N, C-alpha and C positions, 0 to 999 in steps of 0.2 A: 442149260435152261436160263431163260431171261429172268434175272432176279430184280430188275427195276433199276432206276437211275440212282447214282450216288451223289453226294454233295459236291463232288468235283465238277458236276455239270453246271454249277451256278456261278454267277459273277456278273455284276452290273454296276457301273459307275453312273451316278446322276450328276448332270451338269446343268447350269442355267441355260435356258433356251434364249438365243438372241432375239431381240425385239424386232422380228421381221414379219410384220403383219401381212406383207405381200405374199408370204409363203404359207399363210394360214388357210386351211381348208375346213369349211363348215357346211353342215347340211342346210340347204335353203328351203326345206319343207317340201321339195319335189318328191315325186313317186320313186320309191326304192324297189328294186327287184331282187328275187333270189338269183344268185349267180355263183359260178364255180370257175376258178381260174386254174389252168393246167400249169404245173410246175415241171419244166422240161428236163430236170435232173433227178436222180434217185434220192430217196430219203437219206439224210446224212446222220452220222453218229459221232458226236464229239468225245465219246469215250471208247474204250476197247480199241485204241489206236494200234497197238501192237498186233492184235488179231486181224486188223484190216491191212496189215503190212506197211504201216506208216511209221517212219522214224523221224520225229520232229527235229532231231539234231542235224539231219541231212537236208532239211527244208529251210531252216532259219539259222543264220550264223549266231552262235553264242547260246542257243537254246539247250537247256538240260533235257535229258531223256524224260519223257512223260507218256503215260498210257491214257491220259485224259486231260482235257483243258476246259476252263470256264469260258469257252469261246462261243457261247450261244448267240451273242449278238451278230457275230460274223458268219455263223452257220445260217441264221435267219437271213442275213444280208446276202449271202451267196445264192440261196434259193430265190430271194426277191429279185436280185439283179438278173438272174437267169430268166425268170418269168417276164420281167419288164423288157429285157433285151429282145427276146423272141416275139413277144407281143408287138413290139415296134417294127417287126418285119426283118430283123437282123438275124444272121446265122449265128448259132450258138458257138460254132468253132472259131468265130472271129472275136469272141469275148476273151480278152487276155488281161492278165494282171502283171504289171511290171514291178518286180521286187528288186530291181537293181542288180547287185552282184549275186544275189541268191537265185536269179533267173526269171524266166517268163512262165507264168502258169495259166492254163486254160481250163475250160469246162467240157464235160462230156455228157451226152444224153444217156449213156449206159454204164459208165465207169465211176462207181461211187467213191472209190479210193482217190481217183484223180480229183473229184469234186471236193472231197473232204480236205485234201491237201491245199486246194485253192482257198477254202475257208480258213485254214490254219495260217496260211501266209497273209491273207487279208486281216486276220486277227493281229498278227505282228505289226503290219503296216498301220492299222487303225490305232492301236495302243501307242505306237511310237510317235504319235502326233503331240503327246503331252510335253515331252522334254523333261519329264520327271521319272527317274528310274523306278520308283515305287509304284508308278501307275502305268508301267510298260511291260509288255511281254516280248522277249525276255528282258529282265530276269523274273519279274513277278507275274504270276497268273492272276491278273488283276481284274479281268472282265472289262466291259466297255459299255457303250450305249448307242442307241439308234442314230443320234445326231452325229457322233463321230464316224459311224459306218457310212452314213450318207455323205459326209464331207470327204471321206477317203475315196468313195466311188466317184465323186465329182472330180477330185484331184487326179484320179487315174484316167480321166477322160471317158469313163464309162457311163456317166450321167451328166446332165447339164444343170440340174437344180434338184430341189426336193420340196415336198409339201408336208406340213405338220398339222394333224387334226387335234383340236383342243379337248375333244371328248369322244365318246363312243358313237354318237350320232354323226360326227364328222368322219370317223373311221368308216362307218357304214356307207357314207357318201363316196369316200375314196375307193371302197371295195367295189363299187359299180364298174370301175374301169381297170382294176388291177389289184395285186396283192398289197398288203399293208404290214409293215413291221410293227410289232406290238411288244413293248417292254414294261415290266412291272413285277410285283411280288409273286412268288410261287409258294404255295402252302403245302405242308406235309400231307394233308388229306387229299391233295390233287395228284399224288404220285401214281395212283392206280385208277384210271378211268373206269366208269361203271360199264355194264354190259352194252349200253347204247353209245358209249364213247364219251360221255360227259365227265368232266372233272369236277364240276361245281354243283352236282345234284340237280335241283329244280330251279336254281338261279334265284331263289328267294332270299329275303333278308336273313332268315334263320339259317339258311345254308351258308351264306357268307360269314355269319357269326361263327358257325361251326368250323369253317375253314380257318378263320383267324385264330380261334381257340386251339387249333391243332399245331399252330406255330408256323413261322415263315422259314421255308427251306433255303431261300435265297432269292436274289433278283434273277429274272429270266426273260430272255427275248425269244419270241416265236413269230410265226408268220401267218397272219390272217389270209386265207386263200378263198373264202367264199361265204355266202349266206345261204344256209340250207332251209331256213324258215324265216319269213318276214311277216310281221304283223303291223299294219299301218292303217290309220283311219283316213277318211276322205279328205280331211283338212291337213293331212301331212304328218300328224303326230305319230310317232313310232312307239308301239307297245313293246318296250325293251324286254319285258319278262317272257314274251312269246316270240322273241326274235333270237335265232340261233346262228352262231358263227362257227365255221369249221376252220381249224388252225393247224398248220404244219409245224411239227416239233423237229428237233434234231437229236432224238434219242433212239434211233434205229427204227426200222420198219415194224419192229415187234411192239412198239409202244402204241396203245390205243387202237385206232382204226387204221391199220397199215401206216403208222407213223403220224397220223393226225389225231386230234381230239376235238370235242365239241364244248362250246362255252356259251352261256346265255349272255346277251347284251346287257341284261340287268346287272349281272355280276360286275361287269366293267364299269357300269354307271355307279354302283355303290362304292367302288374303289377308284373313282375317277381321279382323285388327287394323286394317286400313285402310278398312273399309267401314262405312257406316251405312245404316239402313233406317227410313223413316218413312211412316206413312199417317195422314191426317187423319180425324177423326170428324165427320160432319155433325150 
């Protein structure tokens, strides 16, 4: 029986964003539409690795045995690059990750184990950029962030650049053309989505206060994949309380709505200081 995620699923490092205003994506007030982007790989699971037949010691040199990793950023990044790659008209089978002496890793439209192994190796490569052992896996299951994931995908030749949205309105604009990596706090009360798939209740101020009072479980990266409901006035103003985002998680297909959950844009607006949004450019 699925008993829910454990704290090993969390881990995110915050770093200062470079002052690259040419990479900034903002909503210009134009019309937004409801949209849903297909993710061409199965729902990933960063825990229960042994049950998936995954031995991290055989994937990454120097890694200790682990049944779960705080690799949410790279699980989100794997689903993101898969969607962006295929949307650009490229074959999924041509998407390869070069891990040097550890080998070459690819993605599959049907093999979840293969895809999770890609995410794990991407996690190693992404954290290895710091040069600081306490912030690298291995040895430390340190987490990462959307900026580092974007930079690694660019370094691997899988993307040419990235865009960064400064707020939820900018993320909604980016969502018009593709998935968006979303990083920020995850609250204890969000562990179990409601019957409709929402983790944040009705998205009100009171609901956000209740979530904060439940305590922060950790930093978490997920992947915005669509807008299931948009509310926008004729002058372009977005009614965030009545705008709903569907988000892909990496806690198995048993979480939420077949691996996804729903979130009100108003919740992200209330917590705007603590969230970032990234999308890579192929």
